N, C-alpha and C positions, 0 to 999 in steps of 0.2 A: 504494500500500500504506500501511497505517496500523497503529499499535499498538492493542491492545485492552486496556483496564484495568477490572478490577472492584475496588471499594473498599467494604468493609463490607457486602456484599450479604446480605440476608435474604429468604427466601421461604417461605411456609407455604401449605398447602392445608387450610383449616379449622383444626383443632387440630393438624394434623401439620406439624411443622417440617421442611422439605426442605433449605433452605440456611441456615446460621448463620454470619454474619460472614465471608463468603468474600471474600478479597482476593488478587489475583494480576495479573500483567501478561503479555500475549503480545506480545513485541517485534516491531517491523516486520520483515516478510519472513521470520520464523521459523515453524517448525512446533511447536506446543505440544500435547502429549497430555494429556487429562483422563483419568486412570487411577483406576479404583475398581470395587468390586463393584456389582451391581444395587442400586438404591435409594440410591446415594451422592450423587445430585443432578447427575450429569454432563450428562444431556440437558436438564435444567431450565436449567442455565447457558447452553447453546446457545440455548434458546428465549428467555431473557432478553436475550442479546446481539442476537438477531435481531429483538427487539421483538414476538415472538409472544404474550407475556404480560407483565404488569407485575411489578415487584419491590415488596417491602413496605418496604424500607429500603436505604440505600446508594446507590451510583452505578455506572453503566456508561458508559465513555467509549470512543469510537472516533476515533483520530487526534486526541486532545485535545478532541474535542467531546462534551459530556455528551449522551447519547441516552436515558438512563433515570435518573431521580432523583425526589425529592419534587417534584411539580408539573411534571415534565418527562417526556414520553413521545413521542419522535420516531417517526413512523410507520415501519413496516417497510420500505416501498418507498423511503423517504428515507435509510435508513441505509447503503445500498449495500453490503450483505453478501450473499454467495452461500451457499446451504445445500444440502447433499446429504443427503437423508434415508436412513434405513436401508433402506427399500424402493425407493429411487431416485425414486419418484413421477414417472416419465416420463408424458407425455400419450400414452395408448394409440392415439389416432386420428391421431397425427402421426409422420412418419418421424424417424429419428435427426437428419437435417439440420434438419428443421423444429423439433424439440425444442430444438436448440442455438440456432436463430435466434429462438426465441420471445421472449427478453429483449432483443432488439436492435431493437425496434420504432421507435427514433428514427432508424434508418438507412433509406436507400432499399432497395428490393427487391433490386437487384443487389448492393449493398454488404453487405446482410444475408446473402444466400446465400454470397457470397465469404468473409465472416468465419466463417460456420458451417462451411464446408469446411476453412478453415485450422485451426480449433480441433479438428475431428474428425481432421485429419491429425496434429495434435500429440499426440493420444492414440492414434494408430495405427488409426483407424477411418474414414478417408476413403472407403474402398471399401464401407462399410456405410451411407453417407449416406441411401440410399433404403429401408433396411430399417425395419420397424416394431418397436416394443419386444418384441412377442411372438416376433419372429423372431431376437432377440438372446439370447446367453447372459447369465448373471448378471454375469460379468465385463465383458462388452461394455456392458450396461446401466449398470453403475457408471461406466464411462469416459465414456459419453454424458452421464450426469448431471454428472460432473465438468466436462466441456467446457461444458455449458450454464451451470453455475454460474460458470465463469471468463470466459466470453465477454464479459459486460458490464463487465469490468475492475472487480470489486468491491474495496472497501477491505480486506476480509477474507473468508475463506471458512470455513464451518463444516461439518464432516463428522461424522455420527452413526453410529458403528460401521461405518466404511467397508469393513472387510475381513471382516466376520462372514458366516457361512453359506457360505464358500467352502472347497474342499479345500486341503490344505497347499501343493501346488505352485502352484495358481492364486493363492492368498493371497499367497505370496511374490512372484510375478510382478506381480500387481496393485499390491502395496505399492511395488515398485520403479518401476513405470510412473507411479503417482500421485505419488511423491516427485520423480521427474524432471520431471514436468509442473509441479508446484508450484514447484520450484527455478527452472525456466526462467521462469515467470511472476512469481517473486519476490513471491508473495502471502502475507500474514500468514494463518496457518492454525491453527485449533483443531480437534482431532478427539477424539471420545469413543471409549474402548475399555476393555474389562475384561481385555485380554490383555497381559501384561507384555512378551512378546516384541515385539509390534507397537509398544508404547510405546517400548521401548529402542532398537529399530532404526529407527524412523521419525521420532522427535521430536528437536528441538533442546533443548527444555525439557519437564520433566514437572511436572504438578500432580497430586499424589496425594490422593485424597479418600476419606473414609469418613463415612457418616451425616451428610452435608451440611456437613462441615468439611474444611478444607484441612490435611492432615497434613504436607505438605512441598512446596515449590516449588524445583526445582533442575535443573541439567543432568543428563542420564541417568547419566553416570558418577559424578557427585557423589552423586546419590540412591542409587545402588547401593552405592557404597563407604562412604558416610557417612549412613546412614538416620537420620532424626530421632527415630524411635520404633520400637517393635516392630511396630506395624501398618504403618508405612511400609516396613520391611524385608521383611515378609511379602508386601506388595503386588507385589514384584519377583521373587518366586520362593520356593520352599519353604525354610523355616528350621526348625531344631531348637531347642527351647526347654528351659531348665532353670532353676529358681528356686533361689536359695541366698543366703548371706551373703557380703559382701565381706570377705575376710581377706587382709591384706598386699597389697592392690591387685589381687586376682584373685577370680574366682568358681570354686570347684572343681566340676567335673562328673565323672561316671563315666568320661569319655573324655579328660580332661585339663583344665588350667586355661584360663580365658578372662580376658584382661586387663580390669580395671575400675578403672583408675587415676584416672578422672574422678569416681568415687563414693567416699563416705566409708566407711572401715573400719567393719564391723559393720552396715552398712545392708543391708536386704533388696533384692535385685537379681535381674534376669533376664538370663541369658546366651542369646544368639541366634546360632546358627551356620548359615550357608548350607550346603545339602546338598553343593554342589560345593567347599566349603572343607574337606572331610574327605578325608584320604588313608588308604587301607586297604592294609595289607601283611600277608602271611601271618605269623602270630605268635600271641600270647596277649593277653588283656585284654577281648575282646568276642566274643560268639558270633553267627555269621551265621544269620539267620532265613529270609531269602529273597533271591533275586537275580532281577530281572526286566529284560528288554530295555527301553531307553528311548532309541531312536534311536541316536546315536553313543555313548551312555553306557549303563551298567547302573545301575538303581536298586537299592541294597542296603539291606535292613533288618537291623539288628544290635542286640544287647542287652548291657547290662552293669549289674549292680546294680539290676535291675528297671526300668531305663530303656531305652526303644527309640528309636533315632534312625534317620535315613535319610541315605544318601550317594549322590551321583552320581559314578561313577568311569568311566574309559574302558572302553568295551565290551570284553568277553571278557578282563577282568583275571582272572588266575588267583587264586582265593580258596580258602582252606581252610575248615574248620568254625569256626575261630577266627581272629581278626585283631587286629593292632595298629592303633590309631587315632591319627592325628596331626591336630591342628586348625591350619589355616593362619590366622594372625592377621588377614590382610586381609579374611577373610570372617566374622570373629567379632566380636560387638558386645555391649556391656553397657548395660542400661537400669535405671533405678530402678524398683522394684516398687511 
């Protein structure tokens, strides 16, 4: 296993800037999520690390070795990274076992077959070794692709939207299986996702991106509790936003004050409050507009002073037509406007 480091990376397609001054580190043996909306440059980062396309400026290093830089472009096959594409890209004419064995060409036939079966066993698919890709479910194909990527003992593995297109139950099951396999293999992993839940539950570190720039690099809990910006906060779940002036160290909102002690008094500022950081109780102060089921929670829309916010509260909470609102400080943030 090896660390993966990007330093000042730029990448453009024609006049379109895709990545701008991107720098972060994926530490040895850890899982790093690249989180951001479509078009934020996540998949391009994977392609640069894999050597599938050149960068315009900056450096990519794997295990301390520069593999991409000005005048340096180590071939993809020499970088020793495994990649699982969004569509899995299994060879349709090969069985699951033969797919996994494909990258083990330096081994003898018997050793190759034995290693293939061992990796399929690690992802729970030894019994499907003779099945062809079209005979496998989407989740099974993903696990075969993961085994194929890990079998040659890569220095790092890259996963592009590994849990997309799956139903909620299979998604959670596959996420757990994948994490267990990666933890056992102790392989440095980078995976692309636009889903905050996947990023928070699967990653040791997050790199939050928007429009080709890194908004924040941190451990999941730190990123959630101490977002670096409004966009970084919103990347990890719904937030309510209110603009105002800092007065006596707080921003006044129709639902209560938000601490802004780090900002100057009189400055224009933005209060951001996570939906789950709001507590609603029967009372006065805000009018309930709608209550909708949201799994174990209810999503409540409410209004005061012409401002509408959303709260996630425990399901089946008894609410009246009006409610009192309390803001939990741990989920409330202030940013300069």
